[in-house]
N, CA, C and O atoms as a GROMACS GRO file, in nm:
protein
  492
    1UNK      N    1  -0.524  -2.491  -0.053
    1UNK     CA    2  -0.580  -2.379   0.021
    1UNK      C    3  -0.476  -2.312   0.110
    1UNK      O    4  -0.485  -2.192   0.134
    2UNK      N    5  -0.379  -2.387   0.157
    2UNK     CA    6  -0.277  -2.330   0.245
    2UNK      C    7  -0.202  -2.214   0.180
    2UNK      O    8  -0.162  -2.120   0.249
    3UNK      N    9  -0.183  -2.220   0.049
    3UNK     CA   10  -0.108  -2.115  -0.022
    3UNK      C   11  -0.176  -1.979  -0.010
    3UNK      O   12  -0.111  -1.876  -0.029
    4UNK      N   13  -0.301  -1.977   0.021
    4UNK     CA   14  -0.377  -1.852   0.029
    4UNK      C   15  -0.379  -1.791   0.168
    4UNK      O   16  -0.432  -1.681   0.185
    5UNK      N   17  -0.324  -1.858   0.269
    5UNK     CA   18  -0.336  -1.812   0.408
    5UNK      C   19  -0.290  -1.668   0.428
    5UNK      O   20  -0.366  -1.587   0.482
    6UNK      N   21  -0.169  -1.636   0.387
    6UNK     CA   22  -0.114  -1.502   0.411
    6UNK      C   23  -0.201  -1.398   0.343
    6UNK      O   24  -0.237  -1.296   0.403
    7UNK      N   25  -0.236  -1.423   0.217
    7UNK     CA   26  -0.319  -1.328   0.143
    7UNK      C   27  -0.458  -1.314   0.205
    7UNK      O   28  -0.511  -1.203   0.211
    8UNK      N   29  -0.516  -1.422   0.251
    8UNK     CA   30  -0.648  -1.417   0.314
    8UNK      C   31  -0.645  -1.337   0.445
    8UNK      O   32  -0.740  -1.266   0.476
    9UNK      N   33  -0.537  -1.348   0.520
    9UNK     CA   34  -0.524  -1.269   0.643
    9UNK      C   35  -0.520  -1.120   0.608
    9UNK      O   36  -0.584  -1.039   0.674
   10UNK      N   37  -0.445  -1.085   0.505
   10UNK     CA   38  -0.437  -0.944   0.463
   10UNK      C   39  -0.573  -0.894   0.416
   10UNK      O   40  -0.614  -0.783   0.449
   11UNK      N   41  -0.643  -0.975   0.339
   11UNK     CA   42  -0.777  -0.937   0.292
   11UNK      C   43  -0.874  -0.923   0.410
   11UNK      O   44  -0.960  -0.836   0.410
   12UNK      N   45  -0.859  -1.010   0.510
   12UNK     CA   46  -0.942  -1.000   0.629
   12UNK      C   47  -0.918  -0.870   0.704
   12UNK      O   48  -1.012  -0.806   0.751
   13UNK      N   49  -0.792  -0.830   0.714
   13UNK     CA   50  -0.759  -0.702   0.779
   13UNK      C   51  -0.825  -0.586   0.705
   13UNK      O   52  -0.881  -0.496   0.767
   14UNK      N   53  -0.818  -0.588   0.573
   14UNK     CA   54  -0.881  -0.482   0.494
   14UNK      C   55  -1.032  -0.483   0.510
   14UNK      O   56  -1.094  -0.378   0.522
   15UNK      N   57  -1.092  -0.602   0.512
   15UNK     CA   58  -1.238  -0.612   0.524
   15UNK      C   59  -1.287  -0.561   0.659
   15UNK      O   60  -1.390  -0.494   0.667
   16UNK      N   61  -1.214  -0.593   0.765
   16UNK     CA   62  -1.255  -0.553   0.899
   16UNK      C   63  -1.245  -0.402   0.916
   16UNK      O   64  -1.329  -0.341   0.983
   17UNK      N   65  -1.142  -0.341   0.857
   17UNK     CA   66  -1.123  -0.196   0.876
   17UNK      C   67  -1.189  -0.112   0.768
   17UNK      O   68  -1.194   0.011   0.782
   18UNK      N   69  -1.239  -0.171   0.662
   18UNK     CA   70  -1.300  -0.094   0.552
   18UNK      C   71  -1.412  -0.002   0.598
   18UNK      O   72  -1.418   0.112   0.551
   19UNK      N   73  -1.502  -0.045   0.687
   19UNK     CA   74  -1.610   0.046   0.730
   19UNK      C   75  -1.559   0.172   0.801
   19UNK      O   76  -1.631   0.272   0.808
   20UNK      N   77  -1.437   0.169   0.853
   20UNK     CA   78  -1.383   0.285   0.922
   20UNK      C   79  -1.362   0.403   0.827
   20UNK      O   80  -1.352   0.518   0.870
   21UNK      N   81  -1.356   0.375   0.698
   21UNK     CA   82  -1.341   0.481   0.597
   21UNK      C   83  -1.455   0.582   0.607
   21UNK      O   84  -1.438   0.699   0.571
   22UNK      N   85  -1.569   0.539   0.653
   22UNK     CA   86  -1.686   0.626   0.656
   22UNK      C   87  -1.696   0.708   0.784
   22UNK      O   88  -1.790   0.786   0.801
   23UNK      N   89  -1.600   0.692   0.873
   23UNK     CA   90  -1.595   0.774   0.994
   23UNK      C   91  -1.493   0.886   0.971
   23UNK      O   92  -1.374   0.859   0.960
   24UNK      N   93  -1.538   1.006   0.964
   24UNK     CA   94  -1.448   1.119   0.949
   24UNK      C   95  -1.404   1.142   0.807
   24UNK      O   96  -1.474   1.106   0.712
   25UNK      N   97  -1.287   1.205   0.792
   25UNK     CA   98  -1.241   1.245   0.659
   25UNK      C   99  -1.198   1.129   0.572
   25UNK      O  100  -1.179   1.146   0.451
   26UNK      N  101  -1.182   1.012   0.629
   26UNK     CA  102  -1.144   0.895   0.551
   26UNK      C  103  -0.996   0.892   0.518
   26UNK      O  104  -0.922   0.985   0.547
   27UNK      N  105  -0.957   0.784   0.458
   27UNK     CA  106  -0.818   0.764   0.420
   27UNK      C  107  -0.809   0.742   0.269
   27UNK      O  108  -0.727   0.804   0.202
   28UNK      N  109  -0.894   0.655   0.217
   28UNK     CA  110  -0.891   0.625   0.073
   28UNK      C  111  -0.928   0.749  -0.010
   28UNK      O  112  -0.884   0.763  -0.124
   29UNK      N  113  -1.008   0.837   0.048
   29UNK     CA  114  -1.052   0.957  -0.024
   29UNK      C  115  -0.943   1.063  -0.033
   29UNK      O  116  -0.961   1.166  -0.098
   30UNK      N  117  -0.831   1.039   0.032
   30UNK     CA  118  -0.719   1.134   0.030
   30UNK      C  119  -0.592   1.059  -0.011
   30UNK      O  120  -0.506   1.033   0.072
   31UNK      N  121  -0.581   1.023  -0.139
   31UNK     CA  122  -0.470   0.938  -0.182
   31UNK      C  123  -0.332   0.999  -0.158
   31UNK      O  124  -0.236   0.926  -0.130
   32UNK      N  125  -0.319   1.130  -0.169
   32UNK     CA  126  -0.187   1.192  -0.145
   32UNK      C  127  -0.143   1.174  -0.001
   32UNK      O  128  -0.028   1.140   0.027
   33UNK      N  129  -0.236   1.197   0.090
   33UNK     CA  130  -0.206   1.179   0.233
   33UNK      C  131  -0.175   1.032   0.260
   33UNK      O  132  -0.081   1.000   0.333
   34UNK      N  133  -0.253   0.944   0.201
   34UNK     CA  134  -0.233   0.801   0.220
   34UNK      C  135  -0.094   0.758   0.172
   34UNK      O  136  -0.021   0.691   0.246
   35UNK      N  137  -0.059   0.795   0.051
   35UNK     CA  138   0.072   0.757  -0.002
   35UNK      C  139   0.185   0.820   0.077
   35UNK      O  140   0.288   0.757   0.101
   36UNK      N  141   0.166   0.945   0.119
   36UNK     CA  142   0.267   1.012   0.200
   36UNK      C  143   0.290   0.944   0.334
   36UNK      O  144   0.400   0.946   0.387
   37UNK      N  145   0.184   0.885   0.387
   37UNK     CA  146   0.196   0.815   0.515
   37UNK      C  147   0.253   0.674   0.498
   37UNK      O  148   0.323   0.626   0.587
   38UNK      N  149   0.224   0.610   0.387
   38UNK     CA  150   0.263   0.469   0.370
   38UNK      C  151   0.404   0.448   0.317
   38UNK      O  152   0.476   0.361   0.365
   39UNK      N  153   0.444   0.527   0.217
   39UNK     CA  154   0.566   0.491   0.147
   39UNK      C  155   0.693   0.497   0.232
   39UNK      O  156   0.779   0.411   0.213
   40UNK      N  157   0.711   0.592   0.324
   40UNK     CA  158   0.838   0.591   0.398
   40UNK      C  159   0.858   0.464   0.480
   40UNK      O  160   0.965   0.404   0.477
   41UNK      N  161   0.756   0.423   0.552
   41UNK     CA  162   0.769   0.302   0.634
   41UNK      C  163   0.782   0.179   0.545
   41UNK      O  164   0.862   0.090   0.572
   42UNK      N  165   0.702   0.173   0.438
   42UNK     CA  166   0.708   0.058   0.347
   42UNK      C  167   0.848   0.046   0.286
   42UNK      O  168   0.904  -0.063   0.280
   43UNK      N  169   0.904   0.157   0.242
   43UNK     CA  170   1.038   0.154   0.181
   43UNK      C  171   1.141   0.104   0.281
   43UNK      O  172   1.224   0.019   0.248
   44UNK      N  173   1.136   0.155   0.402
   44UNK     CA  174   1.231   0.114   0.505
   44UNK      C  175   1.220  -0.036   0.535
   44UNK      O  176   1.321  -0.106   0.541
   45UNK      N  177   1.098  -0.084   0.553
   45UNK     CA  178   1.080  -0.223   0.591
   45UNK      C  179   1.100  -0.320   0.475
   45UNK      O  180   1.135  -0.436   0.498
   46UNK      N  181   1.080  -0.276   0.353
   46UNK     CA  182   1.113  -0.362   0.239
   46UNK      C  183   1.264  -0.386   0.235
   46UNK      O  184   1.309  -0.498   0.216
   47UNK      N  185   1.340  -0.279   0.252
   47UNK     CA  186   1.486  -0.293   0.254
   47UNK      C  187   1.527  -0.384   0.371
   47UNK      O  188   1.611  -0.473   0.354
   48UNK      N  189   1.469  -0.361   0.487
   48UNK     CA  190   1.498  -0.443   0.605
   48UNK      C  191   1.470  -0.590   0.575
   48UNK      O  192   1.553  -0.676   0.605
   49UNK      N  193   1.356  -0.617   0.516
   49UNK     CA  194   1.316  -0.754   0.482
   49UNK      C  195   1.415  -0.817   0.384
   49UNK      O  196   1.457  -0.931   0.401
   50UNK      N  197   1.450  -0.742   0.281
   50UNK     CA  198   1.541  -0.795   0.180
   50UNK      C  199   1.677  -0.829   0.240
   50UNK      O  200   1.738  -0.930   0.203
   51UNK      N  201   1.725  -0.746   0.330
   51UNK     CA  202   1.853  -0.774   0.397
   51UNK      C  203   1.839  -0.900   0.483
   51UNK      O  204   1.928  -0.986   0.482
   52UNK      N  205   1.729  -0.912   0.556
   52UNK     CA  206   1.708  -1.029   0.641
   52UNK      C  207   1.696  -1.157   0.557
   52UNK      O  208   1.746  -1.262   0.597
   53UNK      N  209   1.630  -1.148   0.442
   53UNK     CA  210   1.619  -1.265   0.354
   53UNK      C  211   1.755  -1.302   0.298
   53UNK      O  212   1.792  -1.420   0.296
   54UNK      N  213   1.830  -1.202   0.252
   54UNK     CA  214   1.962  -1.227   0.192
   54UNK      C  215   2.060  -1.287   0.291
   54UNK      O  216   2.147  -1.365   0.253
   55UNK      N  217   2.047  -1.252   0.418
   55UNK     CA  218   2.140  -1.302   0.519
   55UNK      C  219   2.085  -1.423   0.594
   55UNK      O  220   2.143  -1.466   0.694
   56UNK      N  221   1.975  -1.477   0.546
   56UNK     CA  222   1.912  -1.596   0.606
   56UNK      C  223   1.869  -1.575   0.752
   56UNK      O  224   1.864  -1.670   0.830
   57UNK      N  225   1.838  -1.451   0.787
   57UNK     CA  226   1.785  -1.424   0.920
   57UNK      C  227   1.643  -1.477   0.929
   57UNK      O  228   1.603  -1.532   1.032
   58UNK      N  229   1.566  -1.461   0.822
   58UNK     CA  230   1.434  -1.522   0.816
   58UNK      C  231   1.395  -1.552   0.673
   58UNK      O  232   1.456  -1.504   0.578
   59UNK      N  233   1.293  -1.631   0.661
   59UNK     CA  234   1.241  -1.668   0.531
   59UNK      C  235   1.092  -1.690   0.540
   59UNK      O  236   1.030  -1.658   0.642
   60UNK      N  237   1.034  -1.745   0.436
   60UNK     CA  238   0.889  -1.762   0.429
   60UNK      C  239   0.859  -1.905   0.388
   60UNK      O  240   0.919  -1.957   0.294
   61UNK      N  241   0.767  -1.965   0.456
   61UNK     CA  242   0.727  -2.102   0.428
   61UNK      C  243   0.644  -2.103   0.299
   61UNK      O  244   0.538  -2.041   0.292
   62UNK      N  245   0.694  -2.173   0.198
   62UNK     CA  246   0.625  -2.178   0.068
   62UNK      C  247   0.485  -2.237   0.079
   62UNK      O  248   0.402  -2.218  -0.010
   63UNK      N  249   0.458  -2.307   0.186
   63UNK     CA  250   0.325  -2.366   0.204
   63UNK      C  251   0.217  -2.259   0.221
   63UNK      O  252   0.101  -2.282   0.184
   64UNK      N  253   0.253  -2.142   0.276
   64UNK     CA  254   0.154  -2.041   0.311
   64UNK      C  255   0.155  -1.918   0.221
   64UNK      O  256   0.083  -1.822   0.248
   65UNK      N  257   0.234  -1.919   0.117
   65UNK     CA  258   0.236  -1.807   0.022
   65UNK      C  259   0.206  -1.859  -0.117
   65UNK      O  260   0.221  -1.978  -0.146
   66UNK      N  261   0.165  -1.767  -0.204
   66UNK     CA  262   0.125  -1.807  -0.339
   66UNK      C  263   0.241  -1.857  -0.424
   66UNK      O  264   0.219  -1.932  -0.520
   67UNK      N  265   0.361  -1.817  -0.391
   67UNK     CA  266   0.477  -1.860  -0.470
   67UNK      C  267   0.529  -1.752  -0.564
   67UNK      O  268   0.627  -1.774  -0.634
   68UNK      N  269   0.464  -1.636  -0.565
   68UNK     CA  270   0.512  -1.524  -0.647
   68UNK      C  271   0.621  -1.454  -0.568
   68UNK      O  272   0.595  -1.396  -0.462
   69UNK      N  273   0.742  -1.460  -0.618
   69UNK     CA  274   0.857  -1.400  -0.549
   69UNK      C  275   0.903  -1.276  -0.626
   69UNK      O  276   0.913  -1.277  -0.749
   70UNK      N  277   0.929  -1.173  -0.552
   70UNK     CA  278   0.982  -1.049  -0.608
   70UNK      C  279   1.134  -1.057  -0.609
   70UNK      O  280   1.190  -1.147  -0.546
   71UNK      N  281   1.201  -0.967  -0.678
   71UNK     CA  282   1.347  -0.968  -0.673
   71UNK      C  283   1.397  -0.964  -0.528
   71UNK      O  284   1.347  -0.887  -0.446
   72UNK      N  285   1.494  -1.046  -0.499
   72UNK     CA  286   1.545  -1.058  -0.364
   72UNK      C  287   1.481  -1.171  -0.286
   72UNK      O  288   1.521  -1.200  -0.174
   73UNK      N  289   1.380  -1.237  -0.346
   73UNK     CA  290   1.316  -1.351  -0.283
   73UNK      C  291   1.199  -1.318  -0.193
   73UNK      O  292   1.146  -1.406  -0.125
   74UNK      N  293   1.157  -1.192  -0.190
   74UNK     CA  294   1.044  -1.153  -0.105
   74UNK      C  295   0.913  -1.199  -0.169
   74UNK      O  296   0.890  -1.174  -0.287
   75UNK      N  297   0.828  -1.267  -0.090
   75UNK     CA  298   0.697  -1.305  -0.144
   75UNK      C  299   0.611  -1.182  -0.169
   75UNK      O  300   0.622  -1.082  -0.097
   76UNK      N  301   0.527  -1.188  -0.268
   76UNK     CA  302   0.435  -1.079  -0.300
   76UNK      C  303   0.353  -1.039  -0.178
   76UNK      O  304   0.330  -0.921  -0.154
   77UNK      N  305   0.308  -1.138  -0.101
   77UNK     CA  306   0.225  -1.110   0.016
   77UNK      C  307   0.299  -1.024   0.119
   77UNK      O  308   0.237  -0.944   0.188
   78UNK      N  309   0.430  -1.041   0.129
   78UNK     CA  310   0.507  -0.962   0.225
   78UNK      C  311   0.510  -0.815   0.183
   78UNK      O  312   0.499  -0.726   0.267
   79UNK      N  313   0.523  -0.790   0.054
   79UNK     CA  314   0.517  -0.652   0.005
   79UNK      C  315   0.379  -0.593   0.032
   79UNK      O  316   0.367  -0.478   0.074
   80UNK      N  317   0.276  -0.670   0.007
   80UNK     CA  318   0.140  -0.624   0.035
   80UNK      C  319   0.120  -0.597   0.184
   80UNK      O  320   0.047  -0.504   0.221
   81UNK      N  321   0.184  -0.677   0.268
   81UNK     CA  322   0.176  -0.657   0.413
   81UNK      C  323   0.218  -0.515   0.450
   81UNK      O  324   0.157  -0.452   0.536
   82UNK      N  325   0.324  -0.466   0.385
   82UNK     CA  326   0.377  -0.333   0.418
   82UNK      C  327   0.287  -0.220   0.371
   82UNK      O  328   0.309  -0.104   0.407
   83UNK      N  329   0.187  -0.251   0.293
   83UNK     CA  330   0.085  -0.152   0.257
   83UNK      C  331  -0.042  -0.173   0.339
   83UNK      O  332  -0.102  -0.076   0.386
   84UNK      N  333  -0.082  -0.298   0.355
   84UNK     CA  334  -0.211  -0.328   0.418
   84UNK      C  335  -0.211  -0.296   0.567
   84UNK      O  336  -0.303  -0.230   0.616
   85UNK      N  337  -0.110  -0.340   0.641
   85UNK     CA  338  -0.110  -0.322   0.786
   85UNK      C  339  -0.103  -0.173   0.824
   85UNK      O  340  -0.180  -0.129   0.909
   86UNK      N  341  -0.013  -0.094   0.765
   86UNK     CA  342  -0.017   0.049   0.798
   86UNK      C  343  -0.147   0.116   0.753
   86UNK      O  344  -0.196   0.207   0.821
   87UNK      N  345  -0.203   0.074   0.641
   87UNK     CA  346  -0.331   0.128   0.596
   87UNK      C  347  -0.440   0.102   0.699
   87UNK      O  348  -0.517   0.191   0.732
   88UNK      N  349  -0.447  -0.020   0.749
   88UNK     CA  350  -0.547  -0.054   0.851
   88UNK      C  351  -0.523   0.027   0.979
   88UNK      O  352  -0.618   0.072   1.043
   89UNK      N  353  -0.398   0.046   1.014
   89UNK     CA  354  -0.365   0.128   1.131
   89UNK      C  355  -0.406   0.273   1.111
   89UNK      O  356  -0.457   0.336   1.204
   90UNK      N  357  -0.383   0.325   0.993
   90UNK     CA  358  -0.421   0.463   0.962
   90UNK      C  359  -0.573   0.480   0.962
   90UNK      O  360  -0.624   0.579   1.014
   91UNK      N  361  -0.644   0.385   0.905
   91UNK     CA  362  -0.790   0.389   0.909
   91UNK      C  363  -0.840   0.391   1.053
   91UNK      O  364  -0.930   0.467   1.087
   92UNK      N  365  -0.782   0.308   1.136
   92UNK     CA  366  -0.822   0.301   1.276
   92UNK      C  367  -0.790   0.432   1.348
   92UNK      O  368  -0.873   0.483   1.424
   93UNK      N  369  -0.672   0.487   1.324
   93UNK     CA  370  -0.633   0.612   1.390
   93UNK      C  371  -0.727   0.727   1.353
   93UNK      O  372  -0.772   0.800   1.441
   94UNK      N  373  -0.756   0.741   1.226
   94UNK     CA  374  -0.844   0.850   1.181
   94UNK      C  375  -0.985   0.832   1.237
   94UNK      O  376  -1.048   0.929   1.278
   95UNK      N  377  -1.034   0.709   1.239
   95UNK     CA  378  -1.169   0.683   1.291
   95UNK      C  379  -1.175   0.712   1.441
   95UNK      O  380  -1.270   0.775   1.488
   96UNK      N  381  -1.076   0.668   1.516
   96UNK     CA  382  -1.074   0.693   1.660
   96UNK      C  383  -1.062   0.842   1.688
   96UNK      O  384  -1.131   0.895   1.775
   97UNK      N  385  -0.976   0.911   1.614
   97UNK     CA  386  -0.962   1.055   1.631
   97UNK      C  387  -1.094   1.127   1.604
   97UNK      O  388  -1.131   1.220   1.675
   98UNK      N  389  -1.165   1.083   1.501
   98UNK     CA  390  -1.295   1.142   1.468
   98UNK      C  391  -1.395   1.119   1.581
   98UNK      O  392  -1.466   1.211   1.621
   99UNK      N  393  -1.400   0.998   1.632
   99UNK     CA  394  -1.494   0.966   1.739
   99UNK      C  395  -1.459   1.042   1.868
   99UNK      O  396  -1.548   1.090   1.938
  100UNK      N  397  -1.331   1.052   1.898
  100UNK     CA  398  -1.291   1.128   2.017
  100UNK      C  399  -1.325   1.276   2.000
  100UNK      O  400  -1.367   1.342   2.096
  101UNK      N  401  -1.307   1.329   1.880
  101UNK     CA  402  -1.343   1.469   1.853
  101UNK      C  403  -1.492   1.490   1.871
  101UNK      O  404  -1.535   1.591   1.927
  102UNK      N  405  -1.571   1.397   1.824
  102UNK     CA  406  -1.717   1.407   1.840
  102UNK      C  407  -1.753   1.400   1.989
  102UNK      O  408  -1.842   1.472   2.035
  103UNK      N  409  -1.686   1.315   2.062
  103UNK     CA  410  -1.711   1.304   2.206
  103UNK      C  411  -1.675   1.432   2.279
  103UNK      O  412  -1.746   1.477   2.369
  104UNK      N  413  -1.562   1.493   2.239
  104UNK     CA  414  -1.524   1.620   2.301
  104UNK      C  415  -1.628   1.728   2.273
  104UNK      O  416  -1.663   1.806   2.362
  105UNK      N  417  -1.677   1.732   2.150
  105UNK     CA  418  -1.780   1.831   2.117
  105UNK      C  419  -1.910   1.801   2.191
  105UNK      O  420  -1.977   1.893   2.238
  106UNK      N  421  -1.946   1.675   2.200
  106UNK     CA  422  -2.071   1.635   2.265
  106UNK      C  423  -2.071   1.671   2.414
  106UNK      O  424  -2.171   1.716   2.469
  107UNK      N  425  -1.955   1.650   2.476
  107UNK     CA  426  -1.947   1.675   2.620
  107UNK      C  427  -1.894   1.815   2.652
  107UNK      O  428  -1.864   1.846   2.767
  108UNK      N  429  -1.883   1.900   2.549
  108UNK     CA  430  -1.851   2.040   2.572
  108UNK      C  431  -1.704   2.073   2.583
  108UNK      O  432  -1.670   2.186   2.615
  109UNK      N  433  -1.616   1.979   2.557
  109UNK     CA  434  -1.473   2.007   2.562
  109UNK      C  435  -1.421   2.006   2.419
  109UNK      O  436  -1.373   1.904   2.371
  110UNK      N  437  -1.430   2.119   2.351
  110UNK     CA  438  -1.393   2.126   2.210
  110UNK      C  439  -1.244   2.147   2.190
  110UNK      O  440  -1.199   2.157   2.075
  111UNK      N  441  -1.166   2.153   2.297
  111UNK     CA  442  -1.023   2.173   2.283
  111UNK      C  443  -0.960   2.052   2.216
  111UNK      O  444  -0.986   1.938   2.255
  112UNK      N  445  -0.877   2.077   2.116
  112UNK     CA  446  -0.812   1.969   2.043
  112UNK      C  447  -0.674   1.943   2.102
  112UNK      O  448  -0.600   2.037   2.130
  113UNK      N  449  -0.638   1.817   2.123
  113UNK     CA  450  -0.504   1.786   2.172
  113UNK      C  451  -0.400   1.812   2.062
  113UNK      O  452  -0.434   1.819   1.944
  114UNK      N  453  -0.275   1.826   2.102
  114UNK     CA  454  -0.167   1.856   2.008
  114UNK      C  455  -0.155   1.748   1.902
  114UNK      O  456  -0.121   1.781   1.788
  115UNK      N  457  -0.180   1.622   1.932
  115UNK     CA  458  -0.163   1.511   1.838
  115UNK      C  459  -0.283   1.488   1.748
  115UNK      O  460  -0.298   1.379   1.694
  116UNK      N  461  -0.368   1.587   1.731
  116UNK     CA  462  -0.489   1.573   1.652
  116UNK      C  463  -0.457   1.533   1.509
  116UNK      O  464  -0.372   1.596   1.446
  117UNK      N  465  -0.523   1.430   1.457
  117UNK     CA  466  -0.496   1.380   1.321
  117UNK      C  467  -0.525   1.486   1.216
  117UNK      O  468  -0.456   1.492   1.114
  118UNK      N  469  -0.626   1.568   1.238
  118UNK     CA  470  -0.657   1.672   1.139
  118UNK      C  471  -0.544   1.773   1.130
  118UNK      O  472  -0.512   1.822   1.022
  119UNK      N  473  -0.482   1.803   1.243
  119UNK     CA  474  -0.370   1.895   1.245
  119UNK      C  475  -0.250   1.832   1.174
  119UNK      O  476  -0.180   1.899   1.097
  120UNK      N  477  -0.226   1.703   1.198
  120UNK     CA  478  -0.115   1.632   1.135
  120UNK      C  479  -0.133   1.622   0.985
  120UNK      O  480  -0.034   1.620   0.911
  121UNK      N  481  -0.257   1.614   0.939
  121UNK     CA  482  -0.284   1.602   0.796
  121UNK      C  483  -0.283   1.739   0.728
  121UNK      O  484  -0.302   1.747   0.606
  122UNK      N  485  -0.260   1.846   0.804
  122UNK     CA  486  -0.251   1.978   0.744
  122UNK      C  487  -0.385   2.043   0.718
  122UNK      O  488  -0.396   2.130   0.630
  123UNK      N  489  -0.488   2.004   0.792
  123UNK     CA  490  -0.618   2.068   0.774
  123UNK      C  491  -0.648   2.155   0.892
  123UNK      O  492  -0.753   2.218   0.898
   0.00000   0.00000   0.00000
């Protein structure tokens, strides 16, 4: 069972944030925006991870990963981490922005702040 720990944590993160998809414009329903938001950070951190693994700065305990290694020695779960964690963060950001927008409308302050997620997404 220990081999599943990392993957189970990632699945737990997805399960906890999945309902946030239904608040506002969603994230999964806009795959282009999702991929555009995820790939730059994922690419950067995959390279970072591979360099750290190659130079023995850090590694992964085989007890807590499935044992599927990608080229460079990166566990599959680590690659999934670079998609899952930013995805959960994006789901949270969009949901909070939606709720704050609803609160502004409810309380009569319809002015949108400069960092509005809808503005950043090009809508």
